[in-house]
C-alpha positions in Angstrom: 73.0 139.7 126.9 74.0 140.2 123.2 72.9 138.2 120.1 75.1 136.4 118.2 75.3 133.6 115.5 76.0 130.2 116.7 78.4 129.8 113.3 80.5 132.6 115.2 81.1 131.5 118.4 84.1 129.9 117.4 85.7 133.1 117.1 84.9 133.7 121.2 87.4 132.3 123.9 87.1 128.6 124.5 85.4 129.6 128.1 82.3 131.5 126.4 81.5 129.6 123.5 78.0 127.2 123.7 80.1 124.3 125.1 81.5 125.9 128.1 78.2 127.7 129.1 76.0 124.2 128.5 79.3 122.4 131.3 78.8 126.0 133.7 74.9 125.4 133.9 76.0 121.6 133.6 77.7 122.5 137.2 75.5 125.3 138.4 72.1 123.2 138.4 73.3 120.0 140.7 74.5 121.8 143.4 70.9 123.3 144.6 69.3 120.0 143.8 71.6 117.5 144.6 71.8 119.2 147.7 67.9 118.7 148.5 68.4 115.4 147.4 70.8 114.9 149.9 69.3 116.3 152.9 65.4 115.1 151.7 65.3 111.7 153.6 66.5 112.9 156.7 64.9 116.3 156.7 61.9 115.1 156.0 61.7 112.1 158.5 63.6 113.9 161.3 62.0 117.6 161.5 59.2 117.1 159.6 58.0 113.4 161.2 57.4 111.9 157.2 56.0 108.9 156.3 55.9 106.7 153.7 53.2 108.1 151.9 54.3 111.5 153.0 56.9 111.1 150.8 55.0 109.8 147.9 52.8 112.8 147.8 56.0 114.9 147.8 57.3 113.2 145.0 53.7 113.5 143.1 54.0 117.1 143.4 57.4 117.3 142.4 56.7 115.8 139.2 53.7 117.9 138.5 56.1 120.5 136.5 57.9 117.8 134.4 54.0 116.9 133.6 53.6 120.3 132.3 56.7 120.8 130.9 54.6 121.2 127.4 54.5 124.6 128.6 57.5 125.2 127.7 56.8 125.4 124.1 54.0 128.6 125.1 57.2 130.4 126.9 59.9 129.9 124.1 57.5 132.3 122.1 58.2 135.3 124.0 62.3 134.1 125.9 64.8 132.5 124.3 65.9 129.5 125.1 69.0 130.2 126.4 67.2 133.1 128.9 64.6 130.7 130.2 67.4 128.4 131.1 69.0 130.4 133.2 65.7 132.3 134.6 64.5 128.6 136.0 68.2 128.1 137.7 67.3 130.8 139.6 64.0 129.8 140.8 65.3 126.0 141.5 68.1 128.3 143.6 65.8 130.5 145.5 63.5 127.8 146.2 65.9 125.6 147.7 67.7 128.1 149.7 64.4 128.4 151.4 63.5 124.6 152.2 63.9 124.5 155.4 62.0 127.9 156.4 58.7 126.0 156.6 59.3 122.7 158.2 55.4 121.8 157.4 53.9 119.5 155.3 52.1 122.2 153.5 55.3 124.4 153.0 57.9 121.6 152.1 55.2 120.6 149.5 55.2 124.3 148.4 58.6 124.6 148.3 58.8 121.4 146.5 56.5 122.7 143.5 58.1 126.0 143.3 62.1 124.2 142.9 60.3 121.9 140.6 59.3 124.2 138.4 62.6 125.6 138.0 64.5 121.9 137.7 62.1 120.7 134.6 62.1 123.8 132.9 65.7 124.3 132.8 66.4 120.4 132.1 63.9 120.8 129.5 65.7 123.2 127.8 68.9 122.7 128.6 68.5 119.1 126.1 67.3 121.0 123.7 70.2 123.3 123.5 72.4 120.8 123.7 71.5 118.6 121.0 71.1 122.2 119.0 74.5 123.4 120.0 76.5 119.7 119.8 77.4 118.8 116.4 75.7 114.8 115.8 79.6 113.2 115.6 80.5 114.4 119.4 77.0 114.5 121.1 77.7 111.1 122.3 80.8 112.5 124.2 80.1 115.8 124.6 77.3 114.7 126.7 79.1 112.0 128.6 81.6 115.3 129.5 78.6 117.2 131.0 77.2 114.1 132.7 80.4 113.8 134.8 81.1 117.6 134.9 77.4 117.3 136.8 78.9 114.5 139.0 81.3 116.4 139.9 79.7 119.6 141.1 77.3 116.7 143.1 80.5 115.2 144.7 81.9 118.7 146.0 78.5 119.8 147.3 78.4 115.7 149.3 81.9 115.7 150.2 80.8 119.1 152.0 78.1 117.8 153.4 80.2 114.8 155.1 83.3 116.8 156.0 81.2 120.0 158.0 77.8 118.2 158.7 78.9 116.8 162.3 82.1 118.7 162.6 80.2 122.3 162.4 76.8 120.9 163.6 75.1 122.2 160.2 72.0 122.8 160.0 69.7 121.8 157.5 68.5 125.6 156.9 72.1 126.6 156.8 72.8 124.2 153.9 70.1 124.9 152.2 70.3 128.6 151.9 74.1 127.9 150.6 73.6 125.5 148.4 70.8 127.5 146.6 72.1 131.0 146.7 75.5 129.3 145.0 73.6 128.0 142.1 71.8 131.5 141.9 75.1 133.4 141.8 76.6 131.0 138.8 73.2 131.3 136.9 73.7 135.5 137.0 77.2 135.2 136.1 76.2 133.0 132.8 73.9 136.1 132.4 76.5 138.5 132.5 79.6 136.4 130.9 77.6 134.8 127.8 75.8 136.5 124.8 72.4 135.0 123.6 73.4 132.0 121.1 71.2 131.7 117.6 70.6 128.7 116.5 71.0 128.3 112.3 67.6 126.2 112.7 64.5 128.3 114.1 62.6 126.1 116.4 58.8 125.3 116.0 57.3 126.8 118.6 54.1 125.2 118.8 52.9 121.7 120.4 54.0 118.6 117.3 53.9 115.4 117.9 54.8 113.3 115.0 54.1 109.2 114.1 57.8 109.1 113.3 59.3 109.7 116.4 56.4 107.5 118.2 59.2 104.9 120.1 61.2 107.7 121.1 58.0 108.9 123.0 57.5 105.2 124.2 61.1 105.0 125.3 60.9 108.3 127.0 57.4 107.2 129.0 59.1 103.9 130.4 62.2 105.8 131.6 60.0 108.3 133.7 58.1 105.5 134.9 61.4 102.9 136.1 63.8 105.9 137.2 60.8 107.7 139.3 60.6 104.2 141.2 64.5 103.7 142.3 64.1 108.0 142.5 61.7 108.2 145.3 62.4 104.8 147.2 66.1 103.2 146.4 67.2 106.5 148.9 64.5 106.2 151.4 64.6 102.8 151.7 68.6 103.2 153.2 66.9 105.7 155.9 63.6 103.9 156.4 65.2 100.0 156.5 68.6 100.6 157.5 68.6 103.7 159.5 71.3 105.4 157.5 72.0 109.1 159.3 72.6 112.7 156.9 76.6 111.7 156.2 76.0 107.8 156.1 73.6 108.9 152.6 75.8 111.5 151.6 78.6 109.5 151.6 76.8 106.6 149.7 75.9 109.3 147.2 79.5 110.6 146.8 81.0 106.8 145.7 77.9 106.5 143.2 79.7 109.9 141.8 83.2 108.7 141.5 82.0 105.9 140.0 79.8 108.0 137.2 82.7 110.6 137.0 84.9 108.1 136.0 82.4 106.6 133.5 80.4 108.8 131.9 82.8 110.1 129.5 83.7 106.3 128.6 80.1 105.9 128.0 79.5 108.6 125.9 82.1 107.2 124.0 80.9 103.7 124.0 77.5 104.8 123.0 79.2 106.5 119.8 81.2 103.6 118.8 78.6 101.0 119.4 75.6 102.6 119.0 72.3 103.6 120.6 70.5 100.2 120.5 73.5 98.3 122.2 73.7 100.9 125.0 69.8 101.1 125.6 69.7 96.8 125.8 72.4 96.8 127.8 71.0 99.5 130.0 67.5 97.7 130.5 68.7 94.1 131.0 71.0 95.1 133.9 68.4 97.6 135.7 66.0 94.4 135.1 68.2 92.0 137.4 69.2 95.0 139.8 65.7 95.7 140.5 65.2 91.9 140.9 67.8 91.8 143.4 66.6 94.8 145.3 63.0 92.9 145.6 65.3 90.0 147.1 66.8 93.0 149.6 63.4 92.1 151.6 63.2 88.3 151.2 66.8 87.6 151.8 67.9 90.4 154.1 71.5 90.3 152.2 72.1 93.7 154.5 73.3 97.4 154.3 76.3 97.1 152.0 74.4 94.7 149.0 71.8 97.5 149.3 74.6 100.0 148.7 76.1 98.5 145.6 73.3 97.6 143.9 72.6 101.7 144.5 75.8 102.7 142.7 75.4 99.8 139.9 71.9 101.1 139.3 73.5 104.6 138.6 75.9 103.3 136.0 73.1 101.4 134.0 71.3 105.2 133.6 74.1 106.9 132.6 73.5 104.8 129.6 70.7 106.6 129.2 72.3 109.3 127.3 71.8 107.4 124.2 67.9 108.3 124.0 68.8 111.8 123.8 71.7 110.8 120.9 69.2 109.0 119.0 66.5 111.6 119.1 69.4 113.6 117.6 69.7 111.8 114.8 66.3 111.5 113.7 64.5 114.2 114.7 64.3 117.4 112.3 66.5 120.2 113.7 63.6 122.4 113.9 61.5 119.6 115.8 64.5 119.7 118.6 62.6 122.3 121.2 59.1 121.5 121.1 59.9 117.9 121.0 61.9 118.3 124.4 59.4 119.9 125.9 57.2 117.2 124.9 59.3 114.2 125.5 59.4 116.0 129.0 55.4 115.5 129.5 55.9 112.2 128.4 58.4 111.3 130.9 56.7 112.5 133.7 53.1 110.8 132.7 53.6 107.8 135.2 55.2 110.9 137.9 52.4 111.8 138.7 50.0 109.1 140.1 53.2 106.1 140.2 54.7 108.0 144.1 52.0 108.3 145.8 50.2 104.2 144.7 53.6 103.4 145.4 53.8 104.8 148.3 50.7 103.2 149.9 51.8 99.7 148.0 55.6 100.8 149.8 53.4 100.5 153.2 52.7 96.9 152.9 55.0 95.3 150.0 58.2 97.2 149.7 59.1 93.9 147.5 55.9 94.6 145.2 57.5 98.2 144.2 60.7 97.2 143.1 59.5 93.8 141.6 57.3 96.0 139.6 60.4 97.9 138.2 62.3 95.1 137.2 59.1 94.7 135.1 59.2 98.1 133.6 62.7 97.6 132.9 62.3 93.9 130.8 59.6 96.0 128.7 61.8 98.7 128.2 64.4 96.3 127.4 61.9 95.1 124.0 61.1 98.5 123.1 65.2 98.6 122.8 65.1 95.9 120.6 63.7 98.2 117.5 66.2 100.8 117.5 68.2 100.8 114.7 71.6 100.3 114.5 72.3 103.9 112.0 68.6 105.8 112.9 68.6 108.8 110.8 65.4 110.3 109.7 62.9 108.1 107.6 64.4 104.8 109.6 63.3 105.6 113.3 62.5 101.9 114.0 63.8 98.4 112.5 59.7 98.2 111.6 59.9 101.7 109.5 59.6 101.7 105.9 60.8 105.2 104.3 58.8 107.6 105.8 58.0 111.4 104.5 60.5 113.0 107.5 57.6 115.6 108.1 55.2 112.7 109.0 
């Protein structure tokens, strides 16, 4: 992989430029991760005999590498971010391919940890590359497009599961191996086809915490805590409470993705037009309502169709979270993007390390209380989002900020 200044990338064919590489990686990652996620609840319940506390422990293990994402800063001293992203994709693919080989608690947790290292280190570096490579005026729209591409790749993976799982009596081992292997092949293709793009702004290769980014840090923390509750327990509820099979869960995921594919580019444009403040206020107000309704499922038992509709709506509101990325892009010093992305990923996963296991125990006695807690977290995030300025810039990171030195 030869090195090429980012400014010279415009001389390459469109399919070899940085946005095209971001699109290829956005396609490669979900093939492994989405397949792993789609089969996870059925695989752990049917094959490994997991219960609520076991699935909570698994997700706690899965989030430990996210908590340690700050380690990316040490790695990029020796390895370029673009190379690290592709290596992480390969690790994710290999670990996914091997998942069903050891259907025991210890084996599943070990491979989950390895795949999670690949996933979280990829996501950390990918976010940094997106904010470095995409111009600020086009970033919201391009992030929406990248989100739609990722959803599209996931949709294809789920579609193949729905069409072939029962028709060909597929095994967990076969599906995991194909999905993980495909991600590995796409990552190797990216190594072969693209030069290493050199950003014009050298990144700080040490951990930094700046006072002026405090609101961004808090938004990341609350986003991670709130999202964990949904990721861990929403789909698990569909299997445990309503008894959905693999093809039914996958069909639910596909419906969600179809909606997200259509709305993500529009959401990106809307964030660019209305601003991050309005987008985040809308997201958190909507999520608070949805989590309250989730809690109501356990009191009023509205049925599986209402639960499925809430699941889809939740994902649409989650798409608005791209506004957190563009908010940071607007307030960040150019050299702070890589180290702050790593720090933010760690902050995002602080609650994720202990929350799934703790709430897994609470789930055994009161699933409704888990979703009430999530609604409370959404309301806290709503309060924080009102502090985002309409036009955030360095020195005006919050509506409370007085002009500060950019390096503070």
